[in-house]
C-alpha positions as CSV (number, residue, x, y, z in Angstrom):
1,M,0.3,-23.5,-39.0
2,K,-0.1,-21.8,-35.1
3,S,-2.0,-23.5,-33.1
4,L,-3.5,-21.1,-30.5
5,G,-5.5,-23.8,-28.5
6,K,-8.6,-22.5,-26.2
7,V,-7.4,-18.7,-25.8
8,V,-10.7,-17.3,-27.1
9,V,-13.4,-15.5,-24.8
10,F,-17.1,-15.0,-27.0
11,I,-18.3,-11.9,-26.1
12,F,-16.0,-9.2,-27.4
13,A,-13.4,-11.6,-28.2
14,T,-9.9,-9.9,-29.3
15,L,-7.1,-12.3,-30.0
16,A,-3.6,-10.6,-30.2
17,L,-0.3,-12.7,-31.8
18,N,3.0,-11.7,-30.7
19,A,4.1,-12.0,-34.2
20,Q,1.9,-10.0,-36.2
21,E,-0.1,-8.1,-33.4
22,L,-3.3,-9.1,-34.9
23,R,-6.2,-8.2,-33.5
24,F,-9.7,-10.0,-34.5
25,G,-12.7,-10.3,-32.4
26,L,-15.9,-13.3,-32.9
27,R,-18.9,-12.5,-31.5
28,P,-21.3,-15.4,-31.7
29,I,-25.3,-14.9,-30.6
30,Q,-28.1,-17.1,-30.4
31,Y,-31.9,-16.5,-31.9
32,V,-34.7,-18.5,-32.9
33,S,-36.2,-18.0,-36.5
34,E,-39.8,-18.9,-36.6
35,S,-39.5,-21.2,-39.9
36,K,-36.0,-22.7,-39.2
37,G,-35.9,-22.9,-35.8
38,P,-32.3,-21.9,-33.4
39,Y,-29.2,-20.5,-35.2
40,V,-26.5,-18.5,-34.2
41,D,-25.1,-15.3,-36.0
42,F,-21.0,-14.4,-35.8
43,Y,-19.9,-11.5,-36.2
44,S,-16.0,-11.5,-37.0
45,T,-14.4,-8.2,-36.3
46,L,-11.0,-7.6,-37.8
47,D,-8.6,-4.4,-37.0
48,A,-7.8,-3.8,-40.2
49,S,-4.3,-1.8,-38.8
50,T,-3.3,-4.9,-37.9
51,V,-3.1,-6.8,-41.3
52,A,-0.1,-6.8,-44.2
53,F,-0.6,-4.7,-46.8
54,E,0.6,-4.9,-50.3
55,K,1.3,-2.2,-53.0
56,G,-0.6,-2.9,-56.3
57,A,-0.3,-2.2,-60.0
58,D,-2.7,0.7,-59.4
59,S,-0.5,2.5,-57.1
60,L,-2.9,1.4,-53.8
61,W,-1.9,-0.6,-50.8
62,H,-4.1,-3.8,-50.1
63,A,-5.3,-6.2,-47.4
64,R,-7.1,-9.5,-48.2
65,F,-8.2,-11.6,-45.1
66,K,-10.1,-14.9,-44.9
67,V,-11.8,-16.3,-41.4
68,A,-13.1,-19.7,-41.8
69,I,-15.3,-20.7,-39.1
70,S,-16.0,-24.6,-38.5
71,F,-19.5,-25.1,-36.7
72,E,-22.0,-28.0,-36.6
73,G,-20.4,-29.9,-39.5
74,K,-20.8,-26.7,-41.9
75,I,-18.0,-24.3,-42.7
76,D,-18.3,-20.7,-43.6
77,V,-15.9,-18.3,-45.4
78,V,-15.6,-14.6,-45.4
79,L,-13.0,-12.2,-46.7
80,F,-11.7,-9.0,-45.2
81,E,-10.5,-6.3,-48.4
82,L,-9.2,-3.2,-48.1
83,S,-7.6,-0.5,-50.4
84,S,-5.8,2.3,-49.1
85,E,-4.0,5.2,-50.7
86,D,-1.3,5.5,-47.6
87,S,-0.5,3.4,-44.5
88,A,-2.8,1.0,-42.8
89,S,-2.6,3.1,-39.7
90,S,-6.1,4.7,-39.6
91,A,-7.1,1.6,-41.2
92,P,-10.9,0.7,-39.7
93,L,-12.3,-2.2,-37.3
94,M,-14.3,-4.0,-40.5
95,L,-17.2,-6.4,-39.8
96,Q,-18.2,-9.5,-41.2
97,K,-21.1,-12.3,-40.4
98,S,-21.9,-15.3,-40.4
99,T,-24.9,-17.8,-39.8
100,F,-25.3,-21.3,-39.0
101,T,-28.6,-23.0,-38.1
102,L,-28.5,-25.2,-35.3
103,E,-29.3,-29.1,-35.7
104,A,-32.2,-30.1,-33.9
105,E,-30.8,-33.7,-33.2
106,N,-27.9,-32.4,-31.6
107,A,-28.7,-32.3,-27.7
108,L,-25.3,-31.0,-26.9
109,L,-24.7,-28.4,-24.9
110,K,-21.0,-27.5,-25.4
111,R,-20.4,-27.5,-29.2
112,P,-17.1,-27.6,-31.0
113,L,-16.0,-24.5,-32.8
114,E,-12.9,-23.8,-34.7
115,V,-11.6,-21.0,-36.6
116,Y,-9.4,-20.9,-39.3
117,L,-7.5,-17.3,-39.9
118,Y,-5.2,-16.8,-43.4
119,D,-3.0,-13.3,-44.3
120,E,-3.3,-13.5,-47.8
121,V,-0.2,-11.3,-48.2
122,I,2.0,-12.3,-46.5
123,S,0.9,-16.5,-46.8
124,R,0.5,-16.8,-43.0
125,D,-2.7,-18.7,-41.1
126,W,-3.5,-19.5,-37.9
127,T,-6.4,-21.9,-36.1
128,F,-7.9,-21.8,-32.6
129,R,-10.5,-24.0,-31.5
130,D,-13.0,-23.5,-28.6
131,T,-16.6,-24.7,-27.3
132,L,-19.6,-22.4,-27.5
133,E,-22.0,-23.5,-25.0
134,L,-25.4,-22.8,-25.8
135,P,-28.6,-22.4,-23.0
136,N,-31.4,-25.1,-22.9
137,E,-33.8,-23.3,-21.2
138,D,-37.4,-23.0,-21.9
139,F,-36.4,-19.1,-22.2
140,W,-33.2,-17.2,-23.0
141,L,-32.4,-13.8,-24.0
142,A,-29.8,-12.9,-26.3
143,Q,-27.2,-10.4,-25.5
144,P,-28.3,-6.8,-26.8
145,I,-26.6,-5.4,-29.9
146,L,-25.4,-1.7,-30.5
147,L,-25.9,-1.1,-34.0
148,N,-24.5,1.3,-36.5
149,N,-27.1,3.4,-38.5
150,V,-25.5,2.8,-41.6
151,T,-27.7,3.8,-45.0
152,E,-27.1,0.8,-46.9
153,V,-27.7,-2.2,-45.3
154,P,-26.5,-5.5,-46.7
155,A,-29.1,-8.0,-47.0
156,N,-28.0,-11.1,-44.7
157,Y,-28.0,-8.6,-41.8
158,V,-31.5,-7.4,-42.5
159,K,-33.4,-9.6,-39.5
160,R,-36.9,-9.1,-39.3
161,G,-37.4,-6.5,-41.9
162,L,-34.8,-4.6,-39.4
163,P,-31.5,-3.3,-40.3
164,I,-29.2,-5.1,-37.7
165,V,-25.8,-4.1,-38.4
166,P,-23.4,-4.1,-35.2
167,V,-20.9,-1.5,-34.5
168,A,-17.8,-3.0,-35.0
169,S,-15.8,-3.1,-32.0
170,L,-12.8,-5.3,-30.3
171,G,-14.0,-4.3,-26.8
172,V,-16.5,-1.4,-25.8
173,P,-18.7,0.1,-28.7
174,V,-17.6,3.5,-29.3
175,F,-19.8,6.1,-30.7
176,E,-18.8,10.1,-31.8
177,N,-21.0,12.9,-32.0
178,E,-23.6,10.5,-33.3
179,E,-27.7,11.8,-32.3
180,V,-29.4,8.4,-32.5
181,L,-28.6,5.1,-30.5
182,S,-30.5,1.9,-32.0
183,I,-30.3,-1.2,-29.8
184,Y,-31.4,-4.8,-31.0
185,A,-32.1,-7.9,-28.7
186,E,-34.3,-10.7,-28.4
187,A,-36.1,-13.2,-26.2
188,F,-36.9,-16.7,-26.7
189,I,-40.0,-18.5,-25.0
190,G,-40.6,-21.7,-24.7
191,N,-43.3,-22.4,-22.3
192,G,-44.6,-19.8,-19.7
193,K,-45.5,-16.1,-19.2
194,Y,-42.2,-13.4,-19.4
195,I,-41.9,-9.4,-19.6
196,L,-39.4,-8.0,-20.2
197,Q,-37.9,-4.7,-18.9
198,Y,-35.3,-2.7,-20.3
199,K,-33.7,0.7,-19.6
200,L,-30.2,2.5,-20.2
201,T,-28.0,3.3,-17.1
202,D,-25.0,6.1,-17.2
203,S,-22.0,4.5,-15.7
204,F,-23.6,5.5,-11.9
205,G,-26.2,3.3,-12.3
206,N,-28.7,5.9,-12.9
207,L,-31.6,5.7,-15.4
208,I,-31.6,7.6,-18.6
209,P,-35.0,9.4,-18.8
210,G,-37.5,8.1,-21.9
211,T,-34.9,5.1,-22.1
212,S,-36.8,2.2,-20.1
213,G,-40.2,0.2,-20.6
214,Y,-41.7,-3.3,-20.7
215,M,-42.5,-5.5,-23.1
216,R,-44.7,-8.9,-23.1
217,C,-43.1,-11.9,-24.5
218,N,-44.9,-14.1,-27.1
219,Q,-44.4,-17.6,-27.3
220,G,-41.4,-18.1,-29.6
221,S,-38.9,-15.2,-30.0
222,T,-39.8,-11.6,-29.4
223,P,-37.8,-9.1,-30.7
224,L,-36.7,-5.7,-28.8
225,Y,-35.8,-3.0,-31.4
226,N,-35.3,0.6,-30.0
227,K,-33.9,3.9,-31.4
228,L,-33.4,6.3,-28.9
229,N,-32.6,10.1,-29.9
230,F,-29.4,9.9,-27.2
231,A,-28.4,13.7,-28.9
232,S,-28.7,15.5,-25.4
233,Q,-26.5,13.1,-23.5
234,K,-23.0,14.2,-22.4
235,S,-19.8,12.1,-23.1
236,G,-19.6,9.1,-20.6
237,Q,-20.1,5.8,-20.6
238,Y,-23.7,3.8,-20.2
239,E,-25.1,0.5,-20.8
240,F,-28.4,-1.0,-21.9
241,N,-29.9,-3.5,-19.6
242,V,-32.8,-6.4,-20.4
243,V,-34.1,-8.3,-17.8
244,M,-36.4,-11.0,-18.0
245,L,-39.3,-11.0,-15.5
246,D,-41.5,-14.4,-14.8
247,S,-44.9,-14.4,-13.9
248,T,-44.1,-13.4,-10.0
249,G,-41.9,-10.6,-11.2
250,T,-38.9,-12.4,-10.5
251,A,-36.2,-11.9,-12.7
252,V,-34.5,-14.9,-14.2
253,M,-32.1,-13.9,-16.5
254,E,-30.5,-10.4,-17.5
255,R,-28.6,-9.3,-20.2
256,S,-26.6,-6.0,-20.4
257,S,-24.2,-4.2,-23.1
258,P,-22.0,-1.4,-22.3
259,F,-20.9,1.3,-24.3
260,Y,-19.2,4.5,-24.8
261,W,-20.3,7.9,-26.2
262,Y,-18.7,11.3,-27.5
263,N,-20.6,13.9,-27.2
264,D,-18.4,17.3,-28.1
265,K,-21.4,19.5,-28.9
266,V,-23.1,18.5,-25.7
267,D,-19.7,18.8,-23.6
268,N,-18.8,21.9,-24.9
269,S,-21.7,23.6,-24.7
270,A,-21.6,22.9,-21.0
271,W,-19.0,25.5,-20.6
272,D,-19.0,27.6,-24.0
273,G,-22.2,29.0,-23.2
274,P,-22.3,33.0,-21.7
275,E,-18.5,34.5,-21.1
276,A,-16.8,33.7,-18.0
277,S,-18.4,35.9,-15.2
278,I,-16.3,35.2,-12.8
279,S,-13.6,38.1,-12.2
280,R,-9.9,37.8,-10.5
281,V,-10.5,39.6,-7.1
282,M,-14.3,37.4,-6.7
283,F,-12.1,34.2,-7.7
284,E,-8.9,35.1,-5.2
285,K,-11.2,36.1,-2.4
286,G,-11.7,32.0,-2.0
287,W,-11.1,30.0,-4.4
288,G,-7.6,30.5,-4.9
289,Y,-4.7,32.4,-6.9
290,W,-5.4,33.3,-10.6
291,N,-2.0,32.7,-12.0
292,K,-2.3,29.2,-10.6
293,V,-6.0,28.0,-12.1
294,N,-3.8,25.9,-14.9
295,E,-2.4,23.8,-11.9
296,Y,-6.0,23.7,-10.1
297,L,-7.1,22.1,-13.7
298,R,-4.5,19.3,-13.5
299,M,-5.5,18.7,-9.5
300,I,-9.0,18.0,-9.9
301,A,-8.7,15.8,-13.1
302,P,-8.7,12.5,-10.9
303,V,-12.0,13.2,-10.2
304,A,-13.7,14.8,-13.2
305,S,-16.3,12.9,-15.1
306,F,-16.0,11.4,-18.4
307,S,-17.4,14.3,-20.1
308,E,-15.1,16.7,-17.8
309,R,-12.3,14.9,-18.8
310,R,-12.8,16.2,-22.5
311,I,-13.0,20.0,-21.3
312,L,-10.2,19.8,-19.2
313,S,-7.7,18.6,-22.5
314,N,-9.0,21.1,-24.0
315,L,-8.2,23.9,-21.2
316,K,-5.1,22.7,-19.8
317,D,-3.2,24.8,-22.5
318,S,-5.1,27.4,-22.6
319,D,-4.7,31.0,-21.8
320,D,-8.0,31.9,-21.0
321,T,-7.6,32.0,-17.7
322,A,-10.6,33.7,-16.8
323,R,-13.0,31.0,-18.8
324,I,-10.6,28.1,-16.8
325,A,-11.5,29.9,-13.6
326,Q,-15.2,29.9,-14.2
327,F,-14.6,26.1,-15.5
328,I,-13.3,25.6,-11.9
329,V,-16.1,27.2,-10.1
330,N,-18.8,25.3,-12.2
331,F,-17.2,21.8,-11.8
332,W,-17.6,22.7,-8.1
333,R,-21.0,23.9,-8.2
334,E,-21.6,20.6,-10.2
335,K,-20.3,18.8,-7.5
336,N,-21.8,19.9,-4.2
337,P,-24.7,22.7,-5.3
338,S,-25.2,23.9,-1.5
339,D,-21.8,24.2,-1.1
340,P,-19.2,24.5,-4.2
341,L,-16.3,26.3,-2.5
342,G,-16.4,24.2,0.9
343,E,-16.4,21.0,-1.6
344,W,-13.4,23.0,-3.3
345,K,-11.8,23.9,0.0
346,G,-12.1,20.1,1.5
347,Y,-10.5,18.5,-1.5
348,Q,-7.8,20.7,-1.5
349,T,-7.1,19.4,2.2
350,V,-6.8,16.1,0.9
351,V,-4.5,17.0,-2.1
352,Q,-2.0,18.1,0.9
353,K,-2.1,15.1,2.7
354,V,-1.4,13.2,-1.0
355,D,1.6,15.8,-1.3
356,Q,3.4,14.6,1.8
357,E,2.7,10.9,1.2
358,F,3.4,10.6,-2.2
359,G,5.5,13.9,-3.3
360,T,8.8,14.5,-3.8
361,R,11.0,17.9,-4.2
362,T,10.5,18.1,-8.1
363,V,6.6,16.5,-8.4
364,R,3.7,17.0,-6.6
365,G,1.9,14.3,-4.9
366,Y,-1.1,14.3,-7.1
367,R,0.7,14.3,-10.1
368,T,2.7,11.3,-9.0
369,Q,0.5,7.6,-10.1
370,M,0.0,6.6,-6.9
371,G,-1.8,10.0,-5.7
372,R,-3.5,10.2,-8.7
373,V,-4.7,7.0,-7.7
374,F,-5.6,7.6,-3.7
375,L,-7.3,10.8,-5.3
376,Q,-9.5,9.3,-8.0
377,Y,-10.9,6.1,-6.0
378,G,-10.0,7.0,-2.1
379,A,-7.2,5.2,-0.1
380,P,-7.0,1.2,-0.9
381,S,-8.6,-1.6,1.3
382,L,-5.4,-2.9,2.0
383,V,-1.6,-2.1,1.0
384,E,0.9,-5.1,0.1
385,E,4.6,-3.3,0.7
386,R,7.6,-5.4,-0.7
387,P,10.7,-3.4,-0.2
388,F,13.9,-4.3,-2.0
389,D,15.3,-7.6,-1.1
390,G,17.6,-7.8,-4.2
391,R,16.1,-9.5,-6.8
392,N,13.0,-7.8,-7.2
393,Y,12.4,-4.3,-7.0
394,P,10.3,-2.3,-4.2
395,Y,7.0,-2.6,-5.4
396,Q,3.2,-2.1,-3.6
397,V,-0.1,-3.7,-4.6
398,W,-3.3,-2.0,-3.7
399,Q,-6.0,-3.7,-3.2
400,Y,-10.0,-2.4,-3.5
401,D,-12.7,-4.1,-2.5
402,Q,-15.0,-1.5,-3.7
403,L,-13.7,1.0,-6.7
404,I,-15.9,4.1,-6.9
405,S,-14.5,6.8,-9.6
406,S,-16.3,9.6,-11.0
407,S,-15.5,8.2,-14.6
408,T,-16.2,4.6,-14.6
409,P,-18.8,2.2,-12.9
410,V,-18.5,1.0,-10.0
411,Q,-15.9,-2.4,-9.5
412,Q,-15.6,-4.9,-7.0
413,N,-11.5,-6.6,-6.0
414,Q,-9.3,-4.6,-8.0
415,I,-5.3,-4.2,-8.1
416,F,-3.5,-1.4,-8.7
417,I,0.9,-3.0,-8.6
418,F,3.2,0.2,-8.5
419,V,7.2,-0.4,-8.7
420,D,9.9,1.7,-7.9
421,Q,13.1,0.6,-10.6
422,E,14.9,4.1,-9.9
423,L,16.0,2.5,-6.4
424,I,15.7,6.3,-5.0
425,G,12.0,5.4,-3.3
426,R,9.1,7.4,-4.1
427,Q,9.3,7.0,-7.3
428,Y,6.6,4.5,-7.9
429,T,5.0,3.7,-11.4
430,L,1.7,1.9,-12.0
431,I,2.6,-0.9,-14.2
432,H,-0.3,-3.0,-13.8
433,S,-4.5,-2.9,-12.8
434,S,-7.0,-4.7,-13.5
435,A,-9.6,-1.8,-13.2
436,L,-11.1,-0.5,-16.3
437,G,-9.2,2.7,-18.5
438,E,-6.1,1.6,-16.1
439,V,-2.7,0.5,-17.8
440,K,-2.5,-3.5,-18.5
441,D,0.8,-5.6,-18.4
442,H,0.1,-9.5,-18.1
443,K,4.1,-9.9,-17.6
444,W,3.5,-7.4,-14.6
445,Q,4.9,-10.3,-12.4
446,Y,8.1,-10.7,-14.4
447,H,8.9,-6.9,-14.7
448,L,9.0,-6.8,-11.1
449,T,12.2,-9.0,-10.5
450,R,15.9,-7.3,-11.7
451,H,17.2,-10.5,-13.7
452,T,20.1,-10.1,-11.6
453,N,23.5,-11.4,-13.5
454,T,24.6,-14.4,-11.3
455,G,27.9,-15.0,-13.3
456,A,31.1,-14.1,-12.3
457,D,31.4,-11.0,-15.1
458,I,29.2,-8.3,-14.0
459,D,29.4,-6.4,-16.9
460,A,28.4,-9.7,-19.1
461,T,26.6,-8.9,-22.1
462,S,25.7,-12.3,-23.4
463,T,22.7,-14.6,-22.5
464,Q,25.1,-16.9,-20.7
465,Y,23.9,-16.2,-17.2
466,S,20.0,-14.9,-18.3
467,R,21.0,-11.6,-19.3
468,D,20.2,-9.3,-22.4
469,N,22.6,-8.5,-25.4
470,F,22.8,-5.4,-23.9
471,G,23.7,-5.7,-20.6
472,E,21.7,-5.5,-17.4
473,R,22.9,-2.0,-16.5
474,I,20.5,-0.6,-19.8
475,S,17.3,-2.2,-18.6
476,N,17.2,-2.2,-15.1
477,S,15.1,1.1,-15.3
478,I,12.9,0.1,-18.1
479,I,9.3,-0.6,-17.5
480,I,8.0,-2.8,-21.0
481,G,4.6,-2.6,-21.8
482,N,3.7,0.4,-19.6
483,Q,1.5,2.7,-22.2
484,G,0.5,4.7,-19.6
485,T,-3.0,6.4,-18.9
486,W,-5.4,9.2,-19.6
487,F,-3.6,11.0,-16.5
488,D,-0.2,10.5,-17.8
489,R,-0.9,12.2,-20.9
490,F,-3.2,14.7,-19.7
491,N,0.0,15.7,-17.3
492,Y,2.5,15.7,-20.2
């Protein structure tokens, strides 16, 4: 049995095990039943593509995975089962639910939790332990959950007569080409008078019309259930926010749940309406060269919104020059309706400076990773440069006190780590960032070091001098764990 110790973060927790790359999440949410008192729902999410499959007598591939949760002196066991005709590479995220009633006489706020995982196909098991901290106030808010609009709802997912089936997720929930957004939350009031304020915002904090309101809290438990027509919303990151206000109007507790919303129909309709109306002559009078519109697309990619990125991906390899030119004009009209051409010219000036600062003889600066980060987020608040010292590759740390982008929420105190493993200058690769949507590598500090051979034989291929088995010269220029970003794939 492999013990993992305290490794779980409860909200959208993800467990990645090196041996099997298992992806499993556990999410507890506390509620109150009018008849049975407080209880906790545990939602277990399993990425079925990360478990073992075996071929059965029916020629299908089968997976069987058990999760046992020990809490409050009780144990609940759930079974994940999946059958597939082919490989598990496209297997879904699977969801199971366990419910535990809280013992009234147990006054502990931090209560022990143990979870046991068992893959029946390969007879492998894991355990991890942690504590669940519960609120003891006379009031609290349950975390809002985004719901899956399924037609058949298992009985144990019905709450107060409502179909409460969360979207299976190991991070931020994702909705693709759906029309309705359903959300559920609860508030508990022991004493006093409180009101719930709820709203839906985009990644910039702008309120989505028709999604906000107030609800008076009753003594005991008050459910909040919203079913919104979201069909007209373009792709992007959104957030549902619930605030509890006391009798003076002061916010005393707040809960929020972010999610990604993909809507191909709305995204495409923004640009697939009338045929392109701009001519080559009109475009070249001020906007640029007709034969460079594909390059302009890549140039504006760093400042594109979440929705615009999807259009960019569809257009970048297109031969429809007129439609691409129209997109570029519309893009800057969205950014600055009063002076779109001036906005575009101003951006080109910044791109030229980026080319001078980060470009090489073969790569324009805006297509480098440093240049892309500079264009997307602006100049860093602080740059720490570490030149080559023989032990570490040259690297830079960019720190942003505030990170503002067209495609992500505002973030505070984020860093970007760039390293030059080619040792030829101006070839810095982004290997890690703490920002949302950027490449992450928890071993980035290890990958900065050159692992220099300290022995007498500079071509040694053994591990005698802390070398890999293939010789240090092979691994010198390999960055491990860098999976790239959307911009790397876009520029490919």
